[in-house]
KOLDOSE-736487 format. One record per residue (C-alpha): residue in one letter; z, y, x negated. Coordinates in steps of 0.2 Angstrom, whole numbers, padded with zeros to 4 digits, always signed. Example, Ala and Ser with C-alpha at 12.3 -4.5 7.8 and 13.67 -1.06 7.14 Angstrom:
REM residues 2
A+0039-0022-0062/S+0036-0005-0068/
//
This chain:
REM residues 326
M-0127+0326+0402/K-0121+0308+0401/A-0132+0305+0385/K-0125+0321+0377/I-0107+0316+0381/L-0111+0299+0373/A-0118+0307+0358/L-0103+0318+0355/L-0091+0303+0357/R-0101+0292+0345/E-0102+0307+0332/R-0083+0311+0333/E-0077+0293+0332/D-0060+0300+0338/Y-0053+0307+0354/V-0062+0321+0361/S-0053+0332+0374/G-0059+0334+0391/Q-0058+0353+0388/E-0069+0352+0373/I-0082+0342+0383/C-0081+0355+0397/G-0083+0370+0385/R-0097+0361+0375/F-0108+0357+0390/G-0103+0371+0402/V-0097+0359+0416/S-0081+0356+0426/R-0067+0343+0422/T-0073+0334+0438/A-0090+0332+0431/V-0084+0325+0415/W-0073+0313+0424/K-0088+0307+0434/A-0099+0306+0420/I-0086+0295+0410/G-0084+0284+0425/Q-0103+0281+0426/L-0104+0277+0408/K-0090+0264+0410/K-0100+0256+0424/E-0115+0255+0413/G-0105+0245+0401/Y-0097+0257+0388/R-0079+0255+0384/I-0071+0272+0384/E-0052+0274+0382/A-0044+0289+0391/V-0027+0295+0385/Q-0018+0310+0393/N-0017+0325+0381/R-0028+0317+0369/G-0045+0314+0378/Y-0058+0301+0378/L-0063+0288+0364/L-0078+0278+0363/M-0073+0260+0358/P-0084+0248+0348/E-0094+0238+0360/E-0108+0225+0362/E-0125+0234+0363/V-0127+0244+0379/Y-0146+0246+0380/G-0154+0259+0392/Q-0159+0277+0396/H-0143+0285+0391/E-0140+0275+0375/L-0158+0279+0369/E-0157+0297+0373/S-0140+0299+0365/R-0147+0293+0348/M-0163+0303+0348/G-0161+0317+0336/T-0180+0322+0335/K-0188+0338+0340/W-0203+0331+0350/A-0205+0312+0346/G-0196+0303+0360/H-0195+0317+0372/P-0196+0314+0387/L-0190+0296+0386/C-0192+0283+0400/Y-0183+0267+0400/Y-0187+0252+0411/D-0178+0235+0412/E-0195+0227+0415/L-0213+0232+0413/P-0230+0223+0412/S-0233+0232+0396/T-0226+0248+0388/N-0244+0253+0383/L-0251+0251+0401/Q-0237+0262+0407/A-0239+0275+0393/K-0258+0276+0397/L-0254+0279+0416/D-0241+0292+0411/A-0253+0300+0399/E-0267+0301+0412/N-0254+0309+0424/G-0250+0323+0412/A-0236+0316+0401/P-0234+0327+0385/Q-0236+0322+0367/G-0220+0314+0361/A-0216+0305+0378/L-0209+0288+0374/V-0209+0272+0385/V-0196+0259+0382/A-0194+0242+0390/D-0181+0228+0388/M-0194+0216+0394/Q-0213+0215+0395/T-0221+0202+0407/A-0239+0205+0400/G-0236+0211+0382/R-0252+0212+0371/G-0256+0212+0353/R-0272+0215+0344/R-0288+0207+0351/G-0280+0204+0368/R-0268+0191+0361/A-0252+0188+0371/W-0236+0195+0364/S-0220+0186+0369/S-0208+0199+0376/P-0192+0192+0382/A-0177+0202+0389/G-0162+0207+0378/M-0170+0202+0362/N-0182+0214+0355/A-0188+0232+0354/Y-0204+0236+0364/F-0209+0255+0365/T-0225+0265+0366/L-0227+0283+0360/I-0239+0295+0368/L-0249+0307+0357/K-0261+0320+0362/P-0269+0326+0345/E-0280+0340+0342/F-0288+0332+0326/P-0305+0324+0326/V-0308+0306+0332/E-0311+0300+0314/M-0293+0303+0310/A-0286+0292+0324/S-0286+0276+0314/M-0274+0283+0302/V-0260+0285+0316/T-0257+0266+0315/L-0253+0268+0296/V-0241+0282+0299/M-0232+0272+0312/G-0232+0257+0301/L-0224+0267+0287/A-0211+0274+0300/V-0207+0257+0306/A-0205+0249+0289/E-0193+0263+0283/G-0184+0263+0300/I-0180+0245+0298/R-0174+0248+0280/E-0163+0263+0286/T-0156+0253+0300/C-0154+0236+0293/G-0155+0238+0274/V-0168+0224+0273/E-0184+0226+0262/A-0198+0227+0276/R-0215+0230+0270/V-0232+0235+0278/K-0246+0222+0279/W-0261+0233+0281/P-0266+0239+0293/N-0253+0236+0307/D-0240+0222+0304/I-0223+0224+0296/V-0217+0209+0286/I-0200+0203+0278/K-0202+0190+0265/G-0219+0186+0270/R-0215+0184+0289/K-0220+0195+0303/V-0206+0205+0311/C-0217+0218+0320/G-0234+0221+0327/M-0242+0237+0333/L-0256+0241+0345/A-0264+0258+0346/E-0276+0262+0361/M-0284+0279+0365/S-0295+0288+0377/T-0309+0299+0370/E-0323+0309+0376/R-0337+0312+0363/D-0328+0320+0349/F-0312+0324+0359/I-0296+0313+0360/H-0288+0314+0377/Y-0273+0303+0371/I-0267+0290+0359/V-0254+0277+0364/M-0245+0269+0350/G-0236+0253+0355/V-0224+0244+0344/G-0215+0227+0346/I-0200+0223+0334/N-0192+0206+0333/V-0173+0210+0333/K-0161+0197+0340/R-0159+0179+0334/Q-0171+0169+0344/E-0182+0153+0344/F-0200+0156+0341/V-0214+0145+0349/P-0220+0132+0337/E-0236+0140+0333/I-0228+0155+0325/A-0211+0148+0320/D-0216+0148+0301/M-0224+0165+0302/A-0211+0175+0312/I-0194+0182+0308/C-0181+0193+0317/L-0170+0207+0310/E-0153+0199+0314/Q-0159+0183+0305/E-0162+0192+0289/C-0148+0205+0289/A-0135+0193+0296/K-0127+0207+0307/P-0129+0214+0325/V-0143+0227+0326/S-0144+0241+0338/R-0161+0242+0346/A-0158+0260+0352/R-0153+0266+0334/L-0168+0257+0327/I-0180+0265+0339/A-0172+0282+0336/N-0173+0280+0317/V-0191+0275+0318/M-0195+0290+0329/G-0186+0302+0317/I-0196+0295+0302/F-0213+0295+0312/E-0210+0313+0317/R-0208+0319+0299/Y-0223+0309+0293/Y-0235+0313+0308/D-0231+0332+0306/I-0237+0331+0287/F-0252+0320+0292/R-0257+0333+0305/R-0255+0347+0293/D-0265+0339+0279/G-0278+0330+0289/N-0275+0314+0279/L-0261+0303+0271/E-0260+0311+0255/G-0243+0319+0258/F-0235+0302+0258/L-0248+0291+0250/E-0237+0285+0236/T-0223+0281+0247/Y-0234+0270+0258/N-0242+0261+0243/E-0224+0257+0237/L-0221+0248+0253/L-0238+0240+0255/A-0236+0221+0255/G-0247+0212+0242/R-0251+0227+0232/D-0259+0221+0215/G-0260+0204+0222/E-0274+0193+0229/V-0281+0197+0246/R-0295+0189+0257/V-0306+0201+0267/L-0315+0194+0282/D-0329+0207+0282/P-0344+0206+0295/K-0355+0206+0280/G-0346+0191+0272/E-0329+0185+0267/F-0324+0190+0249/R-0308+0190+0238/G-0301+0203+0227/I-0285+0212+0221/S-0277+0225+0233/R-0275+0241+0224/G-0267+0251+0238/I-0274+0263+0251/N-0283+0279+0249/S-0279+0296+0257/T-0290+0291+0273/G-0281+0274+0275/E-0294+0262+0268/L-0288+0247+0259/L-0295+0247+0241/V-0299+0230+0235/E-0305+0227+0217/R-0318+0213+0216/E-0320+0201+0202/D-0334+0212+0194/G-0322+0227+0193/T-0330+0236+0208/V-0318+0243+0221/E-0322+0241+0239/A-0314+0253+0252/V-0311+0242+0267/Y-0310+0252+0283/A-0306+0239+0296/G-0305+0220+0298/E-0294+0205+0295/V-0286+0205+0278/S-0276+0190+0272/V-0263+0193+0259/R-0258+0179+0247/G-0240+0173+0251/I-0240+0180+0269/Y-0244+0169+0285/G-0247+0153+0276/Y-0261+0160+0264/V-0258+0152+0247/
//
């Protein structure tokens, strides 16, 4: 109920009477008074005025279970939501939850990770109070061959979610990074459990650099945070809720169509380095070409010097102007 009261107060941006809250949620005035008191203890500034009601005052970010729940306007993505002050890894927790019966749409969020991981087992710095770390559980009924496209769906959702929340031009670096002005602001890690041709679950982990921070020297020239670029405070809870809303919409289209055709043009508009030079580290040999966007199954189309077009399914792709590639 606390999340619902919080959502109502934020939506109204004016005094809301205790009587209205009681009627809206079918609870007693005492229950409302207790819920308001608990929200105040969590850090919310709520003004109470006799004969007028309750008003949510502007506050520094309060980040936690009720804040996240109060902003989640989705049908299934982000429900249920479990918030932790600290976890080894949201992906590890999500896999445990999925094994124990958590439904599709369950979301694990942490303020801090002590063992965050990126692709190829790389460590992912995850300090408290700084960034958005979350993992979504999916239990799809589609074939295993479609699983690789889920990362692209999430990438588009994150890029659009950042744009909606902050107004900055985030782009997707195929297949699973989000960049702003050529510097990395987000990484993603998808992991899944399968049995022959059946997917038990997919966990889609996301880490977004949000607050102003000092990056370690090795990545200082390649990384960026949202508040550094948009020059204003960014609500991590609002950002996550926006990403979940956009992901839900695109994922439902993806499930319906069985491919990315339904939003292919949108994805390619946000693809970093489209129509520019890329370097592909292919097991059969490195080659360079021009990025021509992705196709409906998520492969990157790279035009070689001789005019032939190679559909790149997986691997490392360097984009000119990003991460020091010049």
